[in-house]
N, C-alpha and C positions, 0 to 999 in steps of 0.2 A: 419620415420614413423609419421603421425600426432596424436597427443594425442587429444581424446574427453573431453572437460571440460563442466562439468554439470553447467548450468547458475543458479544463485541463487536470481537473481535480475529480477525486471519487470519493463516495461516501463509505462508511462501514459496511454497509450492506452490498455496494457495489465491488468493493475490493474483495469480501469475502466471496461474492460469486465469481469474481475474476481469478482468484487464487484456488477456488474449489474448496474452501473450508468453511466451516460453521462461523457465524459472526460473533459468538463467544471466544473462538480462537483468536480472532482479529482482535477484540478488545483485551484479551490476554497479553497478545505480542506487544499492544499499545503500552500496556500498563507495566510491561517489562522493559520496554524501550527497544525490542527488537525489531520493529519495523519503522522505517522512517515516516513520519506522520507530522502534521501540525495542526493547530486549532484555530478556529475563529469562533470566539464566543464559546460556547458549549459543544459546538460541532467539531468533530474529528474528521480532518480531510488528508487525502494521499494525492500527491503530484503523480501522475501517470508515468512521467519521465523519471522521476526519482525510484518510483517501484520497478521499473524495467532494469535500471542500474541495480537496484539492491538484488533483484532476482538472479541478474549475471553473477554478481559478487557471491551469493548463496551457492549456485551452481558450481563456481569456480573453488570456493572453500570446501564444499562437500567432495568435489572430485580429488582435491588433494589429500583429504582426510582418508578416502578410500584408498589411496597408493600405499 
């Protein structure tokens, strides 16, 4: 019996779609170390849990800057 494993990572294309940005923007953020990611071989991956936390931090930071 094959066990189903829940994916907890997103690819560059998936994270671009999730964030509503172009994949080139994601590559730029990765290169500048502006978005949390990790590599497995040549693949760039993003943990959904980490991205959710990062987005909350970005919102909080932007809110503080606007005040």
